[in-house]
Backbone as a printed PyTorch tensor [residue, N CA C, xyz], in Angstrom:
tensor([[[ 14.6870, -46.6130, -10.6580],
         [ 15.5460, -45.9630, -11.6130],
         [ 14.8060, -44.9510, -12.4930]],

        [[ 13.4990, -45.0680, -12.5860],
         [ 12.7470, -44.1160, -13.4080],
         [ 12.6590, -42.7360, -12.7620]],

        [[ 13.0020, -42.6340, -11.4940],
         [ 12.9300, -41.3340, -10.8470],
         [ 14.0540, -40.4010, -11.2980]],

        [[ 15.1720, -40.9290, -11.7460],
         [ 16.2690, -40.0780, -12.1830],
         [ 15.8840, -39.2360, -13.3920]],

        [[ 15.3190, -39.7970, -14.4600],
         [ 14.8750, -38.9370, -15.5620],
         [ 13.8070, -37.9380, -15.1250]],

        [[ 12.9410, -38.3480, -14.2220],
         [ 11.9140, -37.4400, -13.7260],
         [ 12.5480, -36.2780, -12.9660]],

        [[ 13.5370, -36.5790, -12.1450],
         [ 14.2450, -35.5230, -11.4120],
         [ 14.9530, -34.5740, -12.3710]],

        [[ 15.5560, -35.1090, -13.3830],
         [ 16.2390, -34.2700, -14.3800],
         [ 15.2280, -33.3810, -15.0900]],

        [[ 14.1010, -33.9380, -15.4680],
         [ 13.0580, -33.1590, -16.1290],
         [ 12.5400, -32.0490, -15.2140]],

        [[ 12.3030, -32.3560, -13.9550],
         [ 11.8400, -31.3500, -13.0070],
         [ 12.8770, -30.2510, -12.7990]],

        [[ 14.1340, -30.6480, -12.6950],
         [ 15.2000, -29.6740, -12.5330],
         [ 15.3050, -28.7620, -13.7470]],

        [[ 15.2290, -29.3330, -14.9280],
         [ 15.3020, -28.5340, -16.1530],
         [ 14.1130, -27.5740, -16.2390]],

        [[ 12.9300, -28.0370, -15.8920],
         [ 11.7410, -27.1860, -15.9060],
         [ 11.9030, -26.0390, -14.9260]],

        [[ 12.3850, -26.3460, -13.7260],
         [ 12.6030, -25.3180, -12.7200],
         [ 13.6200, -24.2810, -13.1970]],

        [[ 14.7100, -24.7430, -13.7920],
         [ 15.7310, -23.8280, -14.2920],
         [ 15.2040, -22.9470, -15.4100]],

        [[ 14.4650, -23.5320, -16.3290],
         [ 13.9140, -22.7570, -17.4390],
         [ 12.8940, -21.7440, -16.9570]],

        [[ 12.0150, -22.1230, -16.0710],
         [ 11.0010, -21.2000, -15.5460],
         [ 11.6550, -20.1200, -14.7080]],

        [[ 12.6090, -20.4910, -13.9160],
         [ 13.2830, -19.5230, -13.0700],
         [ 14.0810, -18.5180, -13.8670]],

        [[ 14.6870, -18.9470, -14.9420],
         [ 15.4970, -18.0300, -15.7360],
         [ 14.6400, -17.1290, -16.6070]],

        [[ 13.3910, -17.5240, -16.8540],
         [ 12.5110, -16.7030, -17.6780],
         [ 11.9670, -15.5170, -16.8910]],

        [[ 11.8560, -15.6470, -15.5830],
         [ 11.3140, -14.5750, -14.7590],
         [ 12.3470, -13.4600, -14.6320]],

        [[ 11.8660, -12.2380, -14.7760],
         [ 12.7540, -11.0860, -14.6880],
         [ 13.0960, -10.8000, -13.2270]],

        [[ 14.3450, -10.4920, -12.9690],
         [ 14.7400,  -9.9850, -11.6650],
         [ 14.8000,  -8.4740, -11.8170]],

        [[ 13.8520,  -7.7970, -11.2100],
         [ 13.7620,  -6.3550, -11.3730],
         [ 14.6840,  -5.6340, -10.4050]],

        [[ 15.2770,  -4.5680, -10.9060],
         [ 16.1610,  -3.7310, -10.1060],
         [ 15.8450,  -2.2680, -10.3890]],

        [[ 16.1390,  -1.4300,  -9.4100],
         [ 16.0060,   0.0050,  -9.5880],
         [ 17.3880,   0.5390,  -9.9230]],

        [[ 17.4310,   1.4150, -10.9200],
         [ 18.7000,   1.9640, -11.3890],
         [ 18.7220,   3.4820, -11.2200]],

        [[ 19.9370,   4.0270, -11.1700],
         [ 20.1300,   5.4710, -11.0510],
         [ 21.2960,   5.8990, -11.9170]],

        [[ 21.4120,   7.1950, -12.0860],
         [ 22.5220,   7.8040, -12.8100],
         [ 23.7910,   7.6770, -11.9710]],

        [[ 24.9180,   7.4550, -12.6100],
         [ 26.1870,   7.3200, -11.8880],
         [ 26.5350,   8.5870, -11.0980]],

        [[ 26.0480,   9.7460, -11.5400],
         [ 26.3590,  11.0090, -10.8700],
         [ 25.2660,  11.4630,  -9.9110]],

        [[ 24.3570,  10.5770,  -9.5630],
         [ 23.2440,  10.9480,  -8.6850],
         [ 23.6810,  11.1360,  -7.2360]],

        [[ 24.7950,  10.5330,  -6.8560],
         [ 25.2200,  10.5800,  -5.4650],
         [ 24.5190,   9.5380,  -4.6090]],

        [[ 23.7330,   8.6810,  -5.2370],
         [ 23.0040,   7.6290,  -4.5290],
         [ 23.6360,   6.2880,  -4.8890]],

        [[ 24.0060,   5.5320,  -3.8790],
         [ 24.5700,   4.2060,  -4.1130],
         [ 23.5840,   3.0950,  -3.7760]],

        [[ 22.6150,   3.4200,  -2.9080],
         [ 21.6870,   2.3960,  -2.4540],
         [ 20.4290,   3.0780,  -1.9250]],

        [[ 19.2740,   2.4310,  -2.1430],
         [ 18.0180,   2.8750,  -1.5470],
         [ 17.4060,   1.7110,  -0.7900]],

        [[ 16.6650,   2.0150,   0.2590],
         [ 15.9410,   0.9890,   0.9980],
         [ 14.5950,   0.7570,   0.3140]],

        [[ 13.9290,  -0.3120,   0.6880],
         [ 12.6060,  -0.5950,   0.1280],
         [ 11.6470,   0.5480,   0.4410]],

        [[ 11.6640,   1.0450,   1.6670],
         [ 10.7780,   2.1470,   2.0340],
         [ 11.0600,   3.3970,   1.2060]],

        [[ 12.3210,   3.6840,   0.9470],
         [ 12.6610,   4.8500,   0.1290],
         [ 12.1320,   4.6890,  -1.2960]],

        [[ 12.2810,   3.4940,  -1.8670],
         [ 11.7680,   3.2410,  -3.2230],
         [ 10.2510,   3.3800,  -3.2380]],

        [[  9.5800,   2.8030,  -2.2510],
         [  8.1190,   2.9190,  -2.1710],
         [  7.7130,   4.3880,  -2.1060]],

        [[  8.3290,   5.1480,  -1.2310],
         [  7.9620,   6.5540,  -1.0700],
         [  8.2180,   7.3760,  -2.3300]],

        [[  9.2590,   7.0580,  -3.0610],
         [  9.5430,   7.7710,  -4.3110],
         [  8.5420,   7.3970,  -5.3970]],

        [[  8.2240,   6.1120,  -5.5080],
         [  7.3120,   5.6570,  -6.5580],
         [  5.8350,   5.9070,  -6.2450]],

        [[  5.5210,   6.1030,  -4.9860],
         [  4.1300,   6.3880,  -4.6120],
         [  3.9030,   7.8800,  -4.3930]],

        [[  4.8930,   8.6930,  -4.7390],
         [  4.7480,  10.1380,  -4.6970],
         [  4.7950,  10.7600,  -3.3150]],

        [[  5.2230,  10.0070,  -2.3240],
         [  5.2930,  10.5360,  -0.9580],
         [  6.5250,  11.4100,  -0.7440]],

        [[  7.5940,  11.0860,  -1.4510],
         [  8.8240,  11.8880,  -1.4330],
         [  9.1160,  12.3440,  -2.8520]],

        [[  9.6100,  13.5640,  -2.9680],
         [  9.9420,  14.1100,  -4.2760],
         [ 11.4440,  14.3580,  -4.4280]],

        [[ 12.1680,  13.9530,  -3.4070],
         [ 13.6170,  14.1340,  -3.4320],
         [ 14.3130,  12.8400,  -3.0290]],

        [[ 15.4630,  12.6200,  -3.6270],
         [ 16.3190,  11.5070,  -3.2320],
         [ 16.9040,  11.8140,  -1.8560]],

        [[ 17.4290,  10.8240,  -1.1520],
         [ 17.9740,  11.0630,   0.1870],
         [ 19.0280,  12.1710,   0.2580]],

        [[ 19.7130,  12.4430,  -0.8470],
         [ 20.7340,  13.4930,  -0.8530],
         [ 20.1710,  14.8700,  -1.2120]],

        [[ 18.8480,  14.9760,  -1.3900],
         [ 18.2110,  16.2560,  -1.6750],
         [ 17.9550,  16.5410,  -3.1440]],

        [[ 18.4560,  15.7170,  -4.0220],
         [ 18.2520,  15.8890,  -5.4590],
         [ 16.8030,  15.5610,  -5.8200]],

        [[ 16.1660,  16.4130,  -6.6220],
         [ 14.7910,  16.1610,  -7.0500],
         [ 14.7460,  14.8910,  -7.8880]],

        [[ 13.8030,  14.0130,  -7.5660],
         [ 13.7240,  12.7150,  -8.2280],
         [ 12.8160,  12.7890,  -9.4520]],

        [[ 13.1640,  12.0150, -10.4590],
         [ 12.3330,  11.8020, -11.6400],
         [ 12.1050,  10.2940, -11.7430]],

        [[ 11.0350,   9.7840, -11.0830],
         [ 10.7780,   8.3430, -11.1720],
         [ 10.2200,   7.9820, -12.5400]],

        [[ 10.7310,   6.9170, -13.1040],
         [ 10.3110,   6.4450, -14.4220],
         [  9.6020,   5.1100, -14.2730]],

        [[  8.5350,   4.9540, -15.0150],
         [  7.6750,   3.7850, -14.9150],
         [  7.4990,   3.2060, -16.3110]],

        [[  7.4430,   1.9040, -16.4180],
         [  7.0920,   1.2820, -17.6910],
         [  5.5790,   1.3940, -17.8610]],

        [[  5.1150,   1.4860, -19.0970],
         [  3.6680,   1.5870, -19.2910],
         [  2.9980,   0.2620, -18.9560]],

        [[  1.6900,   0.3020, -18.8520],
         [  0.9230,  -0.8660, -18.3850],
         [  0.9910,  -2.0720, -19.2970]],

        [[  1.5030,  -1.9080, -20.5080],
         [  1.6090,  -3.0390, -21.4250],
         [  2.7480,  -3.9880, -21.0200]],

        [[  3.6020,  -3.5520, -20.1250],
         [  4.7600,  -4.3540, -19.7220],
         [  4.4600,  -5.1930, -18.4880]],

        [[  4.7510,  -6.4640, -18.5710],
         [  4.5700,  -7.3700, -17.4360],
         [  5.4310,  -6.9400, -16.2520]],

        [[  6.5840,  -6.3330, -16.5330],
         [  7.4780,  -5.8910, -15.4660],
         [  6.7920,  -4.8910, -14.5450]],

        [[  5.9060,  -4.0400, -15.1000],
         [  5.2210,  -3.0490, -14.2680],
         [  4.3540,  -3.7380, -13.2260]],

        [[  3.5720,  -4.7180, -13.6460],
         [  2.7190,  -5.4470, -12.7090],
         [  3.5660,  -6.1370, -11.6500]],

        [[  4.6600,  -6.7550, -12.0750],
         [  5.5510,  -7.4410, -11.1420],
         [  6.1820,  -6.4570, -10.1650]],

        [[  6.6190,  -5.3150, -10.6620],
         [  7.2600,  -4.2990,  -9.8320],
         [  6.3440,  -3.8650,  -8.6910]],

        [[  5.1230,  -3.4700,  -9.0240],
         [  4.2090,  -2.9780,  -7.9890],
         [  3.7030,  -4.0930,  -7.0770]],

        [[  3.5360,  -5.2730,  -7.6130],
         [  3.1220,  -6.4020,  -6.7820],
         [  4.2080,  -6.7190,  -5.7500]],

        [[  5.4550,  -6.7480,  -6.1980],
         [  6.5530,  -7.0800,  -5.2910],
         [  6.8990,  -5.9290,  -4.3570]],

        [[  6.7420,  -4.7050,  -4.8250],
         [  7.1240,  -3.5480,  -4.0180],
         [  6.0770,  -3.2000,  -2.9660]],

        [[  4.8120,  -3.0720,  -3.3830],
         [  3.7760,  -2.6250,  -2.4520],
         [  2.6180,  -3.6010,  -2.2940]],

        [[  2.6800,  -4.7440,  -2.9900],
         [  1.6300,  -5.7470,  -2.8670],
         [  0.3130,  -5.3250,  -3.4830]],

        [[  0.3780,  -4.5100,  -4.5330],
         [ -0.8440,  -4.0170,  -5.1800],
         [ -0.8220,  -4.3250,  -6.6710]],

        [[ -2.0240,  -4.5230,  -7.2150],
         [ -2.1760,  -4.7580,  -8.6460],
         [ -2.2080,  -3.4190,  -9.3820]],

        [[ -2.0010,  -3.4680, -10.6880],
         [ -1.9580,  -2.2580, -11.5090],
         [ -3.2450,  -1.4500, -11.3720]],

        [[ -4.3990,  -2.1080, -11.3290],
         [ -5.6710,  -1.3840, -11.1940],
         [ -5.6860,  -0.5680,  -9.8980]],

        [[ -5.1370,  -1.1210,  -8.8350],
         [ -5.0810,  -0.4010,  -7.5600],
         [ -4.1210,   0.7840,  -7.6400]],

        [[ -2.9980,   0.5860,  -8.3150],
         [ -2.0230,   1.6670,  -8.4890],
         [ -2.6370,   2.7860,  -9.3310]],

        [[ -3.3120,   2.4300, -10.4150],
         [ -3.9530,   3.4310, -11.2670],
         [ -5.0150,   4.2090, -10.4950]],

        [[ -5.7780,   3.5250,  -9.6760],
         [ -6.8050,   4.1720,  -8.8570],
         [ -6.1640,   5.1410,  -7.8550]],

        [[ -5.0750,   4.7080,  -7.2460],
         [ -4.3340,   5.5430,  -6.3020],
         [ -3.9050,   6.8540,  -6.9680]],

        [[ -3.3030,   6.7360,  -8.1580],
         [ -2.8320,   7.9310,  -8.8490],
         [ -3.9790,   8.7890,  -9.3640]],

        [[ -5.0670,   8.1820,  -9.7490],
         [ -6.2340,   8.9530, -10.1930],
         [ -6.7420,   9.8410,  -9.0520]],

        [[ -6.8010,   9.2910,  -7.8400],
         [ -7.2410,  10.0740,  -6.6750],
         [ -6.2800,  11.2320,  -6.4070]],

        [[ -4.9740,  10.9550,  -6.4570],
         [ -3.9950,  12.0140,  -6.1960],
         [ -4.0340,  13.1040,  -7.2650]],

        [[ -4.1400,  12.6980,  -8.5230],
         [ -4.2180,  13.6800,  -9.6170],
         [ -5.4600,  14.5420,  -9.4800]],

        [[ -6.6010,  13.9090,  -9.2220],
         [ -7.8740,  14.6120,  -9.1170],
         [ -7.8420,  15.6480,  -7.9960]],

        [[ -7.1980,  15.2970,  -6.9020],
         [ -7.1380,  16.2100,  -5.7580],
         [ -5.9670,  17.1930,  -5.8570]],

        [[ -5.1540,  17.0660,  -6.9040],
         [ -4.0110,  17.9640,  -7.0880],
         [ -2.8510,  17.6740,  -6.1550]],

        [[ -2.8270,  16.4800,  -5.5870],
         [ -1.7920,  16.1470,  -4.6140],
         [ -0.5770,  15.4430,  -5.2140]],

        [[ -0.6120,  15.1170,  -6.4830],
         [  0.5460,  14.4610,  -7.0630],
         [  0.2790,  13.9070,  -8.4430]],

        [[  1.3620,  13.5300,  -9.0920],
         [  1.3130,  12.9620, -10.4400],
         [  2.1280,  11.6830, -10.4790]],

        [[  1.6740,  10.7130, -11.2600],
         [  2.3810,   9.4300, -11.3060],
         [  3.7480,   9.5630, -11.9710]],

        [[  4.5920,   8.5500, -11.7720],
         [  5.8880,   8.5430, -12.4680],
         [  5.6940,   8.6140, -13.9790]],

        [[  6.6820,   9.1440, -14.6430],
         [  6.6510,   9.2640, -16.1060],
         [  6.6070,   7.8790, -16.7360]],

        [[  5.6760,   7.6730, -17.6610],
         [  5.4760,   6.3870, -18.3300],
         [  6.3730,   6.2770, -19.5700]],

        [[  7.0530,   5.1550, -19.6960],
         [  7.9220,   4.9090, -20.8430],
         [  7.5590,   3.5750, -21.4800]],

        [[  7.9720,   3.4110, -22.7310],
         [  7.5970,   2.2300, -23.4970],
         [  8.5810,   1.0730, -23.4270]],

        [[  9.8130,   1.3250, -22.9680],
         [ 10.7890,   0.2320, -22.9880],
         [ 11.8860,   0.4380, -21.9510]],

        [[ 12.5560,  -0.6490, -21.6250],
         [ 13.6990,  -0.5930, -20.7170],
         [ 14.8170,   0.2520, -21.3130]],

        [[ 14.9610,   0.2200, -22.6380],
         [ 15.9870,   1.0460, -23.2900],
         [ 15.7300,   2.5310, -23.0470]],

        [[ 14.4510,   2.9360, -23.1100],
         [ 14.1160,   4.3290, -22.8220],
         [ 14.4410,   4.6780, -21.3770]],

        [[ 14.1390,   3.7640, -20.4560],
         [ 14.4370,   3.9900, -19.0430],
         [ 15.9420,   4.2020, -18.8700]],

        [[ 16.7400,   3.3270, -19.4430],
         [ 18.1980,   3.4360, -19.3230],
         [ 18.6910,   4.7480, -19.9190]],

        [[ 18.1870,   5.1210, -21.0840],
         [ 18.6170,   6.3660, -21.7300],
         [ 18.3210,   7.5850, -20.8650]],

        [[ 17.1090,   7.6620, -20.3330],
         [ 16.7400,   8.8300, -19.5350],
         [ 17.4940,   8.8480, -18.2100]],

        [[ 17.6390,   7.7000, -17.5670],
         [ 18.4000,   7.6440, -16.3090],
         [ 19.8470,   8.0530, -16.5590]],

        [[ 20.4260,   7.6040, -17.6530],
         [ 21.8330,   7.9250, -17.9220],
         [ 22.0410,   9.4120, -18.2370]],

        [[ 20.9890,  10.1020, -18.6220],
         [ 21.0870,  11.5220, -18.9980],
         [ 20.5870,  12.4810, -17.9160]],

        [[ 19.9840,  11.9700, -16.8420],
         [ 19.4000,  12.8210, -15.8060],
         [ 19.8390,  12.3660, -14.4220]],

        [[ 20.5250,  13.2550, -13.6950],
         [ 21.0660,  12.8940, -12.3830],
         [ 20.0020,  12.4410, -11.3910]],

        [[ 18.7950,  12.9900, -11.4560],
         [ 17.7630,  12.6550, -10.4890],
         [ 16.8240,  11.5470, -10.9090]],

        [[ 17.0360,  10.9880, -12.0810],
         [ 16.1230,   9.9540, -12.5860],
         [ 16.4280,   8.5980, -11.9730]],

        [[ 15.3510,   7.8530, -11.6830],
         [ 15.4640,   6.4540, -11.2830],
         [ 14.4440,   5.6720, -12.0920]],

        [[ 14.7220,   4.4050, -12.3010],
         [ 13.7990,   3.5600, -13.0400],
         [ 14.0160,   2.1150, -12.6770]],

        [[ 13.0790,   1.2790, -13.0780],
         [ 13.2330,  -0.1540, -12.8270],
         [ 13.2710,  -0.8910, -14.1560]],

        [[ 14.1110,  -1.8990, -14.2010],
         [ 14.2800,  -2.7170, -15.3970],
         [ 14.6590,  -4.1310, -14.9760]],

        [[ 14.6460,  -5.0330, -15.9310],
         [ 15.1560,  -6.3820, -15.7230],
         [ 16.6700,  -6.2620, -15.5160]],

        [[ 17.1650,  -6.9220, -14.5070],
         [ 18.5910,  -6.8430, -14.1770],
         [ 19.4840,  -7.1860, -15.3760]],

        [[ 19.0300,  -8.0840, -16.2340],
         [ 19.8260,  -8.5100, -17.3870],
         [ 20.0610,  -7.3770, -18.3870]],

        [[ 19.2780,  -6.3190, -18.2990],
         [ 19.3820,  -5.2240, -19.2720],
         [ 20.2640,  -4.0740, -18.8080]],

        [[ 20.7870,  -4.1470, -17.5930],
         [ 21.6560,  -3.0700, -17.0970],
         [ 22.9030,  -2.9760, -17.9610]],

        [[ 23.3060,  -1.7590, -18.2320],
         [ 24.5890,  -1.5700, -18.9040],
         [ 25.4150,  -0.5580, -18.1050]],

        [[ 26.5790,  -0.2390, -18.5780],
         [ 27.5220,   0.5630, -17.7980],
         [ 27.1200,   2.0310, -17.6690]],

        [[ 26.0760,   2.4500, -18.3780],
         [ 25.6320,   3.8540, -18.2910],
         [ 24.8740,   4.1630, -17.0030]],

        [[ 24.4080,   3.1110, -16.2990],
         [ 23.6110,   3.3000, -15.0860],
         [ 24.1470,   2.4010, -13.9710]],

        [[ 23.6470,   2.6440, -12.7520],
         [ 24.0720,   1.7870, -11.6430],
         [ 22.8510,   1.2600, -10.8980]],

        [[ 22.9970,   0.0690, -10.3630],
         [ 21.9620,  -0.6040,  -9.6010],
         [ 21.9510,  -0.0090,  -8.1820]],

        [[ 20.7430,   0.3810,  -7.7140],
         [ 20.6550,   0.9450,  -6.3640],
         [ 19.6740,   0.1900,  -5.4630]],

        [[ 18.8840,  -0.7330,  -6.0630],
         [ 17.9440,  -1.5090,  -5.2600],
         [ 17.5160,  -2.7470,  -6.0490]],

        [[ 17.4730,  -3.8820,  -5.3680],
         [ 16.9810,  -5.1290,  -5.9770],
         [ 15.5890,  -5.3790,  -5.4480]],

        [[ 14.6330,  -5.5210,  -6.3510],
         [ 13.2420,  -5.7630,  -5.9750],
         [ 13.0700,  -7.2470,  -5.7210]],

        [[ 12.7560,  -7.6080,  -4.4940],
         [ 12.5570,  -9.0030,  -4.1320],
         [ 11.0910,  -9.2690,  -3.8410]],

        [[ 10.6260, -10.4530,  -4.2070],
         [  9.2150, -10.7810,  -3.8940],
         [  8.9880, -10.9460,  -2.3980]]])
């Protein structure tokens, strides 16, 4: 009979830990003409390989600054790389003149504001922070 309280405790711990983790999503402007992106498309946009959305609109990828845990999670889940590796990647591209990293922002609110005001902007945020000004176009899965 002592296993029932233990099971309840384990279940509660699992629920609390699971709900604390952010589910990251990529968002776009409602007028972007984009309803969905594939993982490869998101990777290519965020790694500077493509500069246009699938419909031809110039993309403005938005990134949270390195102080945000979401940034580390985003790149780990998307490309399997740590922030130091991502920074090194962009340093090489910048130095050689081959590209520039996504625009760095300080908060999810800033990401939402810029995406809602720019047709070509995309950004990633915690799914819980989405509001009606933007639309979800990709769910980042581990």
